[in-house]
C-alpha positions as CSV (number, residue, x, y, z in Angstrom):
1,X,-0.2,28.4,-4.4
2,X,-1.6,25.0,-3.8
3,X,0.3,22.9,-1.2
4,X,-1.2,19.7,-2.6
5,X,0.5,20.3,-5.9
6,X,4.0,21.0,-4.4
7,X,6.6,18.4,-5.1
8,X,7.6,15.8,-2.5
9,X,10.6,13.6,-2.1
10,X,10.6,10.0,-0.8
11,X,14.3,9.8,-0.3
12,X,15.7,10.3,-3.8
13,X,12.4,9.7,-5.6
14,X,10.7,13.0,-6.5
15,X,6.9,13.2,-6.9
16,X,5.5,16.0,-8.9
17,X,2.7,16.5,-6.4
18,X,1.4,15.0,-3.1
19,X,-1.4,12.9,-4.5
20,X,-0.7,9.1,-4.3
21,X,-2.8,6.4,-5.8
22,X,-3.2,3.9,-3.0
23,X,-3.0,0.1,-3.6
24,X,-6.4,-1.3,-4.5
25,X,-6.9,-5.1,-5.0
26,X,-8.4,-6.0,-8.3
27,X,-8.7,-9.8,-7.9
28,X,-8.1,-10.2,-11.6
29,X,-4.7,-11.9,-11.8
30,X,-4.0,-15.3,-13.3
31,X,-1.9,-17.5,-11.0
32,X,-0.5,-14.3,-9.6
33,X,0.3,-12.8,-13.0
34,X,-1.0,-9.4,-14.1
35,X,-3.7,-9.7,-16.8
36,X,-5.1,-7.5,-19.5
37,X,-7.2,-6.0,-16.8
38,X,-4.1,-4.7,-15.0
39,X,-2.9,-3.2,-18.3
40,X,-6.1,-1.2,-18.6
41,X,-6.5,-0.4,-14.9
42,X,-3.0,0.7,-14.1
43,X,-2.6,2.2,-17.5
44,X,-5.4,4.6,-17.2
45,X,-4.5,5.5,-13.6
46,X,-1.0,6.3,-14.8
47,X,-2.6,9.1,-17.0
48,X,-4.3,10.6,-13.9
49,X,-1.7,13.3,-13.1
50,X,-1.1,11.9,-9.6
51,X,2.4,12.0,-8.1
52,X,2.8,8.3,-7.5
53,X,1.0,5.1,-8.5
54,X,1.2,2.1,-6.2
55,X,0.1,-1.3,-7.4
56,X,-2.4,-3.4,-5.5
57,X,-1.2,-5.7,-2.7
58,X,1.3,-8.0,-4.5
59,X,1.9,-11.3,-2.8
60,X,5.4,-12.6,-2.2
61,X,4.3,-16.2,-2.1
62,X,1.3,-18.1,-3.5
63,X,-0.2,-18.7,-0.1
64,X,0.3,-15.0,0.8
65,X,-2.4,-14.1,-1.7
66,X,-5.7,-12.8,-0.2
67,X,-7.6,-14.7,-3.0
68,X,-6.6,-17.1,-5.8
69,X,-7.0,-14.0,-8.1
70,X,-4.5,-11.8,-6.3
71,X,-1.5,-10.3,-8.0
72,X,1.9,-11.8,-7.1
73,X,5.6,-11.3,-7.6
74,X,6.9,-14.8,-6.7
75,X,7.5,-16.4,-10.1
76,X,9.2,-15.7,-13.4
77,X,5.8,-15.5,-15.0
78,X,4.6,-13.0,-12.5
79,X,7.7,-10.9,-13.0
80,X,7.3,-10.9,-16.8
81,X,3.6,-10.1,-16.7
82,X,4.0,-7.1,-14.4
83,X,7.0,-6.0,-16.3
84,X,5.0,-5.8,-19.5
85,X,2.5,-3.5,-17.7
86,X,5.2,-1.3,-16.3
87,X,6.9,-1.0,-19.7
88,X,3.7,0.0,-21.4
89,X,3.1,2.7,-18.7
90,X,6.7,4.0,-19.2
91,X,6.0,4.5,-22.9
92,X,3.2,7.1,-22.2
93,X,3.5,8.4,-18.6
94,X,6.3,9.8,-16.4
95,X,4.5,8.8,-13.2
96,X,6.7,6.9,-10.7
97,X,5.5,3.4,-10.0
98,X,5.8,1.5,-6.7
99,X,4.7,-2.0,-5.8
100,X,3.1,-2.9,-2.5
101,X,4.6,-6.2,-1.3
102,X,2.3,-8.2,0.9
103,X,1.5,-11.5,2.7
104,X,-2.1,-12.0,3.7
105,X,-1.4,-14.3,6.6
106,X,-4.5,-15.7,8.3
107,X,-6.7,-13.6,6.0
108,X,-5.5,-15.5,2.9
109,X,-7.4,-18.1,0.8
110,X,-10.6,-16.2,0.4
111,X,-13.2,-15.8,-2.4
112,X,-13.1,-12.5,-4.3
113,X,-15.4,-9.8,-2.8
114,X,-18.1,-10.2,-5.5
115,X,-18.3,-13.9,-4.6
116,X,-18.8,-13.2,-0.9
117,X,-15.2,-12.8,0.3
118,X,-15.4,-15.7,2.8
119,X,-12.5,-18.1,3.3
120,X,-11.9,-21.0,1.0
121,X,-11.3,-24.1,3.1
122,X,-7.9,-25.7,2.5
123,X,-9.5,-28.9,1.3
124,X,-11.3,-27.1,-1.5
125,X,-9.8,-27.0,-5.0
126,X,-8.8,-23.3,-4.9
127,X,-8.0,-23.1,-1.2
128,X,-4.9,-23.6,0.9
129,X,-3.8,-23.7,4.5
130,X,-3.1,-20.3,5.9
131,X,-0.2,-19.2,8.2
132,X,-0.1,-16.7,11.0
133,X,1.9,-15.7,14.1
134,X,-0.4,-17.9,16.2
135,X,-3.1,-20.5,15.6
136,X,-5.9,-17.9,15.9
137,X,-8.3,-17.6,13.0
138,X,-9.7,-14.3,11.8
139,X,-13.3,-15.6,12.3
140,X,-14.3,-18.5,14.5
141,X,-15.7,-20.4,11.6
142,X,-12.5,-20.1,9.6
143,X,-9.8,-22.8,9.4
144,X,-7.2,-22.4,12.2
145,X,-4.0,-21.1,10.6
146,X,-0.6,-22.8,11.1
147,X,1.6,-20.9,13.5
148,X,4.9,-20.0,11.7
149,X,8.0,-21.7,13.1
150,X,11.5,-20.4,12.6
151,X,11.9,-22.0,9.1
152,X,8.5,-20.5,8.1
153,X,9.6,-17.0,9.1
154,X,12.9,-17.4,7.2
155,X,11.0,-18.5,4.1
156,X,8.6,-15.6,4.2
157,X,11.4,-13.1,4.9
158,X,13.3,-14.5,2.0
159,X,10.2,-14.3,-0.2
160,X,10.0,-10.6,0.5
161,X,13.6,-10.2,-0.5
162,X,13.2,-12.2,-3.8
163,X,10.1,-10.1,-4.7
164,X,12.0,-6.9,-4.0
165,X,14.7,-8.0,-6.4
166,X,12.1,-8.9,-9.0
167,X,10.5,-5.4,-8.6
168,X,13.9,-3.8,-9.2
169,X,14.5,-5.8,-12.3
170,X,11.3,-4.6,-14.0
171,X,12.0,-1.0,-13.2
172,X,9.8,-0.4,-10.1
173,X,10.7,3.0,-8.5
174,X,9.8,2.2,-4.9
175,X,8.4,-0.5,-2.5
176,X,5.6,-0.1,0.0
177,X,5.6,-3.0,2.5
178,X,2.0,-3.9,3.6
179,X,1.9,-3.8,7.4
180,X,-1.7,-3.0,7.7
181,X,-5.3,-4.2,7.5
182,X,-4.9,-7.4,9.4
183,X,-2.5,-9.1,7.1
184,X,0.6,-11.0,8.2
185,X,2.9,-8.2,9.4
186,X,0.0,-6.5,11.2
187,X,-0.9,-9.9,12.8
188,X,2.6,-9.9,14.3
189,X,2.2,-6.4,15.7
190,X,-1.2,-6.8,17.4
191,X,-1.6,-8.6,20.7
192,X,-5.0,-9.7,19.6
193,X,-3.5,-12.0,16.9
194,X,0.0,-12.6,18.2
195,X,-0.1,-15.0,21.1
196,X,3.5,-16.2,20.7
197,X,5.7,-16.9,23.7
198,X,9.0,-16.7,21.8
199,X,11.1,-13.7,20.8
200,X,8.4,-12.7,18.3
201,X,5.6,-12.4,20.8
202,X,4.6,-10.9,24.1
203,X,6.2,-7.4,24.5
204,X,5.9,-4.6,22.0
205,X,9.6,-5.0,21.2
206,X,9.1,-8.7,20.4
207,X,5.9,-8.2,18.4
208,X,7.7,-5.6,16.2
209,X,10.7,-7.9,15.6
210,X,9.5,-9.8,12.6
211,X,8.0,-6.8,10.7
212,X,11.2,-4.9,11.4
213,X,13.3,-7.9,10.1
214,X,11.2,-7.9,6.9
215,X,11.7,-4.2,6.4
216,X,15.5,-4.5,7.0
217,X,15.8,-7.4,4.6
218,X,13.8,-5.6,1.8
219,X,15.7,-2.3,2.4
220,X,19.0,-4.2,2.0
221,X,17.9,-6.0,-1.1
222,X,16.4,-3.0,-3.0
223,X,18.8,-0.4,-4.5
224,X,19.8,2.3,-2.0
225,X,18.7,5.0,-4.4
226,X,15.1,3.7,-4.4
227,X,12.8,4.3,-1.4
228,X,11.2,1.6,0.7
229,X,8.3,2.5,3.1
230,X,5.5,0.9,4.9
231,X,1.7,1.0,5.2
232,X,0.4,0.6,8.8
233,X,-2.9,0.3,10.6
234,X,-2.6,2.9,13.4
235,X,-5.3,1.2,15.4
236,X,-7.2,-2.0,15.6
237,X,-10.2,-0.1,16.8
238,X,-10.6,-2.8,19.5
239,X,-9.9,-2.4,23.2
240,X,-6.6,-4.1,24.0
241,X,-5.4,-4.1,20.4
242,X,-2.7,-2.3,18.5
243,X,-3.0,1.5,18.9
244,X,-1.6,4.8,17.7
245,X,1.0,5.1,20.5
246,X,2.4,1.7,19.6
247,X,2.4,2.8,16.0
248,X,4.5,5.9,16.9
249,X,7.1,3.7,18.5
250,X,7.1,1.4,15.5
251,X,7.4,4.3,13.1
252,X,10.4,5.6,15.0
253,X,12.1,2.2,14.7
254,X,11.4,2.1,11.0
255,X,12.7,5.6,10.5
256,X,15.9,4.6,12.2
257,X,16.3,1.8,9.7
258,X,15.9,4.0,6.6
259,X,12.2,3.9,6.1
260,X,11.3,6.6,3.5
261,X,7.7,7.2,4.6
262,X,4.8,5.9,6.6
263,X,1.3,5.4,5.0
264,X,-1.2,5.6,7.8
265,X,-4.4,3.6,7.6
266,X,-6.3,1.6,10.3
267,X,-8.3,-1.4,11.1
268,X,-8.7,-4.7,9.3
269,X,-7.4,-7.0,12.0
270,X,-10.5,-7.9,13.9
271,X,-14.2,-8.3,13.0
272,X,-15.0,-6.7,16.4
273,X,-13.6,-3.3,15.3
274,X,-15.7,-0.3,15.9
275,X,-14.5,2.2,13.3
276,X,-16.2,5.6,13.0
277,X,-16.0,5.8,9.2
278,X,-16.4,9.4,8.1
279,X,-14.3,11.9,6.1
280,X,-10.8,12.4,7.5
281,X,-11.4,9.7,10.2
282,X,-7.8,8.5,9.9
283,X,-6.1,11.9,9.6
284,X,-5.7,12.3,13.4
285,X,-3.5,9.2,13.3
286,X,-1.3,10.7,10.6
287,X,-1.1,14.0,12.5
288,X,0.0,12.2,15.7
289,X,2.7,10.2,13.9
290,X,3.9,13.2,11.9
291,X,4.6,15.0,15.2
292,X,7.1,12.3,16.1
293,X,9.0,11.5,12.9
294,X,10.9,13.4,10.2
295,X,10.0,11.1,7.3
296,X,7.0,11.9,5.2
297,X,3.6,10.8,6.4
298,X,0.8,9.8,4.0
299,X,-2.9,10.2,5.1
300,X,-5.6,8.1,3.6
301,X,-9.3,7.3,4.1
302,X,-12.4,8.9,2.8
303,X,-10.5,11.8,1.3
304,X,-12.7,12.7,-1.7
305,X,-12.6,16.5,-2.2
306,X,-9.9,18.8,-3.5
307,X,-10.2,21.3,-0.7
308,X,-10.3,18.6,1.9
309,X,-7.0,17.2,0.6
310,X,-5.5,20.7,0.3
311,X,-6.4,21.4,3.9
312,X,-4.8,18.2,5.2
313,X,-1.5,19.2,3.6
314,X,-1.7,23.0,4.3
315,X,-2.6,22.3,8.0
316,X,0.4,20.1,8.4
317,X,-1.6,17.0,9.2
318,X,0.3,14.9,6.6
319,X,2.8,15.4,3.8
320,X,0.8,13.6,1.2
321,X,-2.7,12.1,0.7
322,X,-3.6,8.8,-0.8
323,X,-6.7,8.1,-2.9
324,X,-8.3,4.8,-3.4
325,X,-12.1,4.5,-4.2
326,X,-12.2,8.2,-5.0
327,X,-9.9,7.8,-7.9
328,X,-11.6,4.6,-9.1
329,X,-14.8,6.7,-9.3
330,X,-13.0,9.7,-10.9
331,X,-9.8,8.6,-12.6
332,X,-9.0,12.2,-13.5
333,X,-9.4,13.4,-9.8
334,X,-5.9,15.1,-9.9
335,X,-6.9,17.1,-13.0
336,X,-10.1,18.3,-11.4
337,X,-8.4,19.1,-8.2
338,X,-5.7,21.1,-10.0
339,X,-8.4,23.0,-11.8
340,X,-10.2,23.8,-8.6
341,X,-7.1,24.8,-6.7
342,X,-5.5,26.8,-9.5
343,X,-2.6,24.4,-10.0
344,X,-1.1,22.5,-13.0
345,X,-0.9,18.8,-13.7
346,X,0.9,16.5,-16.1
347,X,-1.3,15.1,-18.9
348,X,-0.5,13.0,-21.9
349,X,0.1,15.0,-25.1
350,X,-2.7,13.0,-26.7
351,X,-5.1,14.7,-24.3
352,X,-3.8,18.2,-24.3
353,X,-6.7,19.4,-26.6
354,X,-9.2,18.4,-23.8
355,X,-7.9,21.3,-21.6
356,X,-11.0,23.4,-20.7
357,X,-11.0,27.0,-22.0
358,X,-11.6,28.3,-18.5
359,X,-8.5,26.5,-17.3
360,X,-6.1,27.3,-20.1
361,X,-3.0,26.7,-17.9
362,X,-4.2,23.4,-16.3
363,X,-1.8,21.1,-18.2
364,X,2.0,21.3,-18.0
365,X,2.6,21.8,-21.7
366,X,6.1,22.6,-22.9
367,X,6.5,26.0,-24.5
368,X,7.7,24.4,-27.7
369,X,4.6,22.3,-28.1
């Protein structure tokens, strides 16, 4: 029996299998609002048979967007637009939907990747002044970010809360807080980007303080019967930076505050990172954290094959796996994995007749159908 296709609970939210569609920025929003592209993109991924669909990084403030084309959940228009996408998915798919709430910090105000991805200066028409824990730019040639003062921290914490309430109103099932890839919360965690001398900088306890405050605020604002979890970078891949042992301590603190899971990625904070990108390269981080916490651990990063994913779960390295580029390349990856592993998967009734003859039990079709 496939372990990958066993159910998993994130607090009270039950997933039909352990395949999670990871957040993937699409850079196709309009003033933060989901567009027709999101209807198509998220709509067809919702038919994939995965256990959970997580939206792309969804900014809690306009200046928290990575690019001017990023998705947001900071206005009534944003809420209505994403709500239309969620409602359309609900009509045709039972997949649970989570939103990843994010603030890009010093890595905000950039061109979209296919336009080079470099920072847009604050004096350019589509750019803005970025904020960060400390006035340390991501690249030397970038504009120096404004160090957040107490009022700025309060404003961002409150923005996460407001976005969480908007997510609940449109029927989102769970929230993933983005604490990875060099964005704002990760910038607070890492000593490479956090040079503060107040209670939010210096010691590990102090550097964890603001991310933990954000988590607590979101957890308190979102219904208790819906899970809130976090995505982390387990290593900066730079000497003297954030590392897996610090991540273990952070994960324990989150678990004590009601965190439903930890999604373990890495990198993104420094252009000096030396990351050995290869299949399963982040799985050891997930394994290390899983040994120390009781909450589910999600592994991600160059997981592309069904047996590879199955082995990660079966070996106890993680409780679930997340797919990103692999499911963009093959939006029916869970179908094909289920066929290979002898499991079953949910498919829309409109597609039941596509079930291959040599996999006659692939789709979960009610006996009365």
